[in-house]
N, C-alpha and C positions, 0 to 999 in steps of 0.2 A: 697830467693828471687826466687830461681830457680823453686821452687814448685809453687808460684804465676804465673811464666809464664806457666808452664806446664797446670794449672788449667786453665787459660786464654785461651790457645790455644785449650784444650779439650772443653772448652764451645763455643768457637767460631766455631770449628768443628762440635758440636751437632747441632748448631743453623742453620748452612748451611745445614746440613743434613735433619733436619727437615722443612727449606724452600723449599728444592728440593722436598720432597714427597708432600707439601701442592699445588706447582704449577707444572703442566707438563710441560716438556720440549717445548712443542708448544704454551704455553701460554706467554703474554706478560705483564709485569705490567706498566701501566701509572701512574707516581708519580708526574708529575709535568702540570701545566696550558697549557704551550706551546705544550707537548705531548697531553694533553687531547683534545686541538683545532684541532691539525694536526690528530688526530684519527690514527686508526689501520686498514689496509686493512686485510680482511679476505677471504680466498679462501678454496673452498671444492670441493671434486670428490664424485662420487656416483657409487654405483654397483645395479646390479638389481637381484632381486631373482624371478626365473622363475618356476613353478610348473612342476611335473612330469607328462609327458602325456604319456599314454599307453592306446590304444585303438585297440583292435582284430576286424578286419573286414573280414568276407568272401568275395571272389571274385566271386561268382557265383550267379544268380538269374533265374534258368533253371524254366522252367514251363512246363505244358501238355495242350494242346487245346484239349479238349473234348466236340465237340458240342452237341452229343447227351446225354449228362450227365449220363452214363453208368458208373457202378462201376468199379474203375479203381484201380489197384494194380501194382506197378511198382517193378522192379527188386532190387531197394534201398529202398524199403520199403514206398514210397510214395504211399498213399491213398486219395480217395475222389471221388465224383460223381458231380462236379460244373464243368460248361464249361471251367474254368481257375483252374487247379490244380498245386500249387507252393508249396513246402517246406518252412517252417519255418526257415529262416537264423538267426543267432545271433550275435550281436553286443555286444561286453563286455568291459566296462570301467573300467579300473584299475589306472584310473589317481589321482593325488592327490587332483583335482579340479573336479568340475561339469564340464561336457561339452555339448554344444549343439550339436545337428546332424543336418547337413545341407545336401540337396539333392541338385545335379546341373547336367545340360547336359544330362538331362533325356529324352530319345528318342527311338522309335521303330527304327529297322533297320533290313537289310536282309530279307523284307517282301516278299513273293512269290508273283509272278505275278498273279493279279485277286483278289487280298485280298485288302480292303480298311480299313483302320486305323480311326476311328471315336473317337471323344473326348466326347460324352454325349452315354449313355447305348441304345441299340438299342431297339426298340419298335416292337410290331406285324405288323407295317406297313413297317418295313426296309426289302427292300426285295434284297439289295445287298449283297456280301459276306463280310460282314463287321465284325470287331473285336474292342472291347472297353476295354481297359486296364488301370490298375492304379496300381502304388506302395504305398504298404501301411507299414508304420513303427510305430510301436508302444511300449511302455513300459509297456503295461498293461499283464495281464495273459495271455489272448486269444485274438484273433482279432474278430471284429464285423463281423456280417454276412451281407453281401451284401455291395453295395456303397452306402453311405450316405453322400457323398461328406465331410465327417469328417476332422478335423484339420490334421490328420495323414494321408491323402490319397492324391496322386498327380496323376492328369490323366497322360498318356504317350501318346504323339502325335508324329506324322509321320514327323520329322522336315525337312523341305525343305526352298525353296526360301521366302515362305510368312508365313511359321510357325516355331517360335523358338523352341528349346528344352526346357523343363519344368525345373522349379527350385522352391526348399522352403527352406527358412532358418528356423531354429530352430524347426524341425518337431517334434522332441521330445528332452528333456533335459535329459541326464543322470548324478545322484548324484554323487559324489565324491567315487572313487572305490579302494581307498588306503588300506582300512580297509576290507572291502568285496566287491568283484566286482558287479557293477550293470549292467544291460543288457536291450536292447530292441531286438526285433524282427523285420524281414520285410519279405514280400512275394510279389508275382504278383498276382493281382485279374482281375476279368473283367468278360465279357460275350461276345458271338457270335451270328451270325444270324445262326441257325442250318440248314435251308434250304432255301437258297437264290433262289428266282425265278426271278431276275432281268435279262433282255437279255444278252446272251452271259455271263453266269454265270456258274460255274460247281460245284458240291458238294464238299464237305471237301475231300480231300485226304492225306494219310499218307505222302506223299512227300511235303505237305504245309508247310510253316514255317514263325515264326516270330521271331525276336530277339529285344532284349533290352539293352540299355546301359545307366548308369548312374553313377554318381561319390559321394560318400558320403566325406563332410570335417566336421572337428571338431572344434569348439570355444570354449575356455577354459571361464568359467564364473566368474565372481566378486562374491566373497563370501559375502552371503546376511548379513546385520546385522553389517558389519565390517566398 
């Protein structure tokens, strides 16, 4: 009789353990009509998975104004013979997702007296001491030659009461860089009036200066096809 009781206890224990393994502690079993009609309230919570963002951005965009297009070689190795000579700066994306590169608050500042900032390239008829500047950002191997109003270029205005700073969203998009870093380059381009003849203008001087200011922001992109 004792053996039968021990066997029954062992069997009951085994069944209980089996039932526990099949239904998790959070599950509720509805086993009658009244309970089925009453229903079971279910609650849940969420977590957010965010990508790793790592973008390296230079903090400078210095350039040289070279009105007469002479051959220029700077102490830092910068070379060129265009009217605006700028080093190619590199943005590096090492994020776990692609990022769009956005430009905002783009403006000319610290402009010397007598210099006019224009938003279209000067022509042979332009007589004022004018400068036309643009920011170019590209993920290609090399920059295009000359201003072609391409999608990766933004004109730099002299922001004021009637002119707002320039901006452009998604000027380029850099692919995921978690395995191999992806890069874009940027520089300042443009042209100037070499020999201004308008009244009360003066030739270009070594003391003349134009500054630029802008901000890069980065927007993580949804993974295509998912």
